[in-house]
C-alpha positions as a Markdown table, in Angstrom:
| # | Residue | x | y | z |
|---|---|---|---|---|
| 1 | Met | -50.1 | 51.7 | -72.9 |
| 2 | Leu | -48.0 | 53.2 | -75.7 |
| 3 | Ile | -46.4 | 56.7 | -75.5 |
| 4 | Tyr | -46.7 | 58.8 | -78.6 |
| 5 | Asp | -45.2 | 62.2 | -79.4 |
| 6 | Glu | -43.8 | 62.7 | -75.9 |
| 7 | Ile | -40.4 | 63.4 | -74.7 |
| 8 | Val | -39.2 | 61.3 | -71.8 |
| 9 | Thr | -36.9 | 63.4 | -69.6 |
| 10 | Ala | -36.3 | 60.9 | -66.9 |
| 11 | Ile | -37.0 | 57.2 | -66.0 |
| 12 | Tyr | -36.1 | 56.2 | -62.5 |
| 13 | Glu | -36.5 | 52.9 | -60.6 |
| 14 | Tyr | -37.4 | 53.6 | -57.1 |
| 15 | Ala | -38.1 | 50.0 | -56.0 |
| 16 | Glu | -37.8 | 46.5 | -57.5 |
| 17 | Arg | -39.8 | 46.6 | -60.7 |
| 18 | Lys | -41.4 | 50.0 | -59.9 |
| 19 | Met | -40.4 | 53.2 | -61.9 |
| 20 | Ile | -41.6 | 56.7 | -62.5 |
| 21 | Met | -41.3 | 58.2 | -66.1 |
| 22 | Thr | -41.3 | 62.0 | -66.4 |
| 23 | Phe | -42.1 | 63.8 | -69.7 |
| 24 | Ser | -41.2 | 67.2 | -71.0 |
| 25 | Ser | -44.9 | 68.3 | -70.6 |
| 26 | Ala | -44.2 | 67.7 | -66.7 |
| 27 | Lys | -46.6 | 64.6 | -66.8 |
| 28 | Met | -45.6 | 61.7 | -64.8 |
| 29 | Ile | -46.6 | 58.1 | -64.7 |
| 30 | Ile | -46.0 | 55.3 | -62.5 |
| 31 | Val | -45.0 | 51.9 | -64.1 |
| 32 | Glu | -44.9 | 48.5 | -62.2 |
| 33 | Ala | -43.5 | 45.3 | -63.7 |
| 34 | Trp | -43.7 | 47.0 | -67.2 |
| 35 | His | -47.2 | 48.0 | -66.9 |
| 36 | Phe | -48.9 | 51.5 | -66.7 |
| 37 | Thr | -50.3 | 51.9 | -63.2 |
| 38 | Arg | -51.1 | 55.7 | -62.8 |
| 39 | Glu | -50.5 | 59.1 | -63.9 |
| 40 | Leu | -49.6 | 61.7 | -61.5 |
| 41 | Lys | -50.9 | 65.3 | -61.7 |
| 42 | Ala | -48.7 | 67.9 | -60.3 |
| 43 | Asn | -51.1 | 71.1 | -59.8 |
| 44 | Ile | -48.0 | 73.5 | -59.4 |
| 45 | Asp | -48.3 | 76.8 | -61.1 |
| 46 | Gly | -45.8 | 77.2 | -63.9 |
| 47 | Gln | -44.3 | 73.9 | -63.6 |
| 48 | Gln | -42.6 | 72.9 | -67.0 |
| 49 | Ser | -40.5 | 69.8 | -66.9 |
| 50 | Ile | -38.7 | 67.6 | -64.3 |
| 51 | Leu | -35.0 | 68.0 | -64.2 |
| 52 | Tyr | -33.9 | 65.5 | -61.4 |
| 53 | Ile | -35.6 | 62.9 | -59.6 |
| 54 | Asn | -34.3 | 60.6 | -56.7 |
| 55 | Arg | -35.5 | 58.6 | -53.6 |
| 56 | His | -35.8 | 60.6 | -50.4 |
| 57 | Pro | -32.8 | 59.3 | -48.2 |
| 58 | Leu | -35.3 | 57.8 | -45.7 |
| 59 | Phe | -37.3 | 56.1 | -48.6 |
| 60 | Asn | -39.1 | 53.0 | -47.8 |
| 61 | Tyr | -42.2 | 52.1 | -50.2 |
| 62 | Asn | -44.4 | 50.7 | -47.2 |
| 63 | Thr | -43.5 | 53.3 | -44.5 |
| 64 | Phe | -42.2 | 56.6 | -46.2 |
| 65 | Pro | -42.6 | 56.2 | -50.1 |
| 66 | Phe | -41.3 | 59.6 | -51.2 |
| 67 | Leu | -39.1 | 60.8 | -54.1 |
| 68 | Val | -37.8 | 64.1 | -54.4 |
| 69 | Cys | -37.7 | 65.7 | -57.7 |
| 70 | Ser | -37.0 | 69.1 | -58.9 |
| 71 | Ser | -38.3 | 71.3 | -61.9 |
| 72 | Phe | -37.4 | 75.0 | -62.9 |
| 73 | Glu | -39.7 | 76.4 | -60.4 |
| 74 | Cys | -39.4 | 74.2 | -57.1 |
| 75 | Phe | -38.6 | 70.9 | -55.6 |
| 76 | Met | -41.4 | 68.5 | -55.4 |
| 77 | Leu | -42.1 | 65.5 | -53.0 |
| 78 | Ile | -44.1 | 62.7 | -54.8 |
| 79 | Asn | -45.8 | 60.1 | -52.7 |
| 80 | Val | -45.6 | 56.8 | -55.2 |
| 81 | Lys | -47.7 | 55.0 | -53.1 |
| 82 | Glu | -50.7 | 57.2 | -52.9 |
| 83 | Gly | -49.7 | 59.2 | -56.3 |
| 84 | Ile | -49.6 | 62.6 | -54.8 |
| 85 | Val | -47.2 | 65.3 | -55.7 |
| 86 | Glu | -46.7 | 68.4 | -53.8 |
| 87 | Lys | -44.4 | 71.4 | -53.6 |
| 88 | Phe | -41.6 | 70.7 | -51.2 |
| 89 | Val | -39.1 | 73.7 | -51.6 |
| 90 | Asp | -40.5 | 76.7 | -53.2 |
| 91 | Thr | -37.1 | 78.3 | -55.1 |
| 92 | Leu | -36.1 | 78.4 | -58.8 |
| 93 | Cys | -34.0 | 75.3 | -59.5 |
| 94 | Gly | -33.1 | 76.4 | -63.3 |
| 95 | Ser | -29.4 | 76.1 | -62.4 |
| 96 | Ile | -29.7 | 73.4 | -59.4 |
| 97 | Arg | -29.3 | 69.8 | -60.0 |
| 98 | Ala | -29.5 | 68.2 | -56.7 |
């Protein structure tokens, strides 16, 4: 997979040889061993871009595979194992960098 005409806003390695990439269009993809695995769909109203991304403090890829990320509109939980993105904290985050 090649990425054209996209602005990468974050690349985060959450486990060995597993990373998430986010783009200015609020699109997210999972990459494993430098190969595209899946695109994540965040169906959150008004979401524009991802500001910050990190592992949840209790992160374990097999038992608790969650990342926390912030956008301008909210904080989200990303289940990287199942590819699910859900709203976690509903607050404006424009000036917050977790």
